[in-house]
Steps between C-alpha positions, in 0.01 A plus 500: 500500500394826339154484343553674166146429382323656795733800493433556132126485559525745788739729312453474120778755447753255643673312220700197606768337283598154623817350353586134552849400401549158339764409757239549772289230336799269479533502121741646250373813325562339159269215601201714590181319390312656212184681600193332360337750269126497465400395151395776263248262344143496632136470397514860379838450334526133394816351354457432125617148431423196283371149558791266431308173534129415489367145484203288609555281806194277457511151357332389179122498521479742793207742489706760687766735371767572760816669376852542626605854412852638546592871500851628437615745769798619296678800655189617687652463844177331608550246775257280688477214744305176503143582601482838325256585220556650156280781372419480127346794315266372224382666181140474380429285191547709183205333327274602791633856485432523125150357538411762762638778278299365207174484696548859617612614153827640639825513301699422814708816466262723696671653805366429848599590855591211731646457849842471330458807282391565141513223241301358210187303576665192345793530743259548791301188412818297449723599791309711750157344561357152541260425218461123540231547767252785525504693827207573729602865517488529119146362490382726784645795313263429211205582723618858546519546124168335419287661775431403858211265418490308174170575326249226433184511292188291552275388216149357536274362227161673520344357187561277201327439168578238237364485149489214253775515236263347240180702520582775753234395749548576872597180681617641838388809686650496852499778760675504837262504796758503786876529559692184426262336252615402152338372183491123444828364364709800613861413589732750672835502316701740718530832683458832334771756565874565484671167568825671607314712757307199630821295539680789668214544746514129586877503559492814714209380714609137546854438639486129408415581139784750493752246628382236252524750216851633565640155582463370147516808276768723355457839333410349163203333670410817692514720192267259322250559782557870561655635181182690419583742782796629299856570617779744434850350541531665842155383612586143400784490754306652790448236769731237349733322742865594476730230365658315793801268513444136591706331771629143463680287758859451385592141416878532520787568737724788387806298603387196303368681188741792478408798285142382446168477681254213440120481525244218499191645330154350446373645172136610525288429192120507485204574275223752574225635277631308197851646523824331606689689770810479721618641828653842440855422617510124447376538141755777448791283609380184326380639167640845433853502639757365254796330667814717514319776312193660661574744782317437827506722809583322828598585857556317829243482781691385810342303782586542865318194626490219243867409539712198583615462862837661563609178665549252215476207741131568554253264328239644263162371382375649171141474374470634145261340250483629141697820442544515877812292433680815377659633821578147616705433189692813603526378861634160394755659267617724784512217754710297255749777424529587872551132590232541766476199730133545584248256354263606220147355474294596195125460448404557136194421291285585200261319265709208376856374531539456125378847408576729793804370689693828466881477500483121520862440394638756746288366786595139432868595487473689830337195658778269379768732636323552832425872455130412525481283811137410444242573233124436503302541178123559473312453170141618500393359161685173500333194637162452660547752780597866493814536706621843612806606700299538822399132475867400494563730794229318696655167408841614627375707791706332771828553315411858407438570867834341590682727254320813623553409866871474427522847342408449134372792292168454318443677164191525279481652152212512252124542492372716784128435462493121536833320533660726760185493717483120486871466581461743790205307643685171459806634681282600794341152503847341504590711804178389673554131431874462544583804713224402746341846493142615507372657175530845661855434619604361161356799317687737730821299470488511118374855448681671786788276594622371165389787277560811711732421790739240360438587133540137398172479306539716188263548207516640147140472384303673228 
């Protein structure tokens, strides 16, 4: 066979046109499959759509706020598969924008230069930069404007006299005899100097202090501490983080929920420094997007790895506590619509069954109809003991091993820092105990065999 590629590389002036006739492929020309066109929508060019449904999934009395949010795909041409993620482009809270403008005494109409071109400072703070959390780069930039070393002054008391308020007689005549001595009754009430400069010096010189500071403060907080330095509109933006989309695991199958895409979103709410706050994107979707009205920019983020097995007869084990249930709702919808014969085992958990059993009615219906072959539920704040999904895995270790040994796929979605690590360690322990392996062999089997070679252990963790 002629190697067109190598010839083209060797001779770039050679232009090859290769024509394949439909009859050669064994199909009628009128039945030629449509070429899949890459979507025009992306993080840089999101599709403007609306939220068509938005409701709380938690039961009465729950201390959590988890929402089911549905976006209308309209005529966007956006398509996706179970396991993909949706990118959502947030907008910064308008009240936070206005407070920053007020502190800086800006009208909001001043023009500034940004990475996306010229706009007003109000537009920049709303749609181009993240203002809900101060950036390290922004703080470090203050040092260049205030001098390399913040100045400090030292004061020492060298003498003190007190006179009677009744007759004017001298009642105290004290003189310092050495450094560090003070008159009787003296109480130090604070440092002398520029508090902004002192704080800046501490943050720059101590990485832990810097991390603690930026973790809990936005630009309203930072301007309260450093506003005395003074800012022009352009200087205010220097060092701010650019506004980034947030990715959410999709909780729907495109074949099951046609024309829409569904998310399962934990709304972040907290209080710091006597002010109530929300997560930038979760607060945006929960509080500031009116159903069927407010435009929201979205795009698809496809996955190559976190996918269902092509063979629908393969069994799957899904571990997804909390909002980790999202892609598994999509998987179950897809397995139902495909009439897949493989068994489906779901591990789910949260605080309590009454408050946090997400999609209870759907899950119970799937169990009755046999779509969910087996379900194990872990409630960490119900009863005397804290029960997590890894504990239920331990309890059912022998059967989990039997499923895996017979070709089952193992999926994990959710918290990366704690849950996913515990599930990973438990899976290795199951292989040791029931697969009769040494700890080293089990670790290699899970991390090399299942994850890399066979690609039957798949994770979507964050």
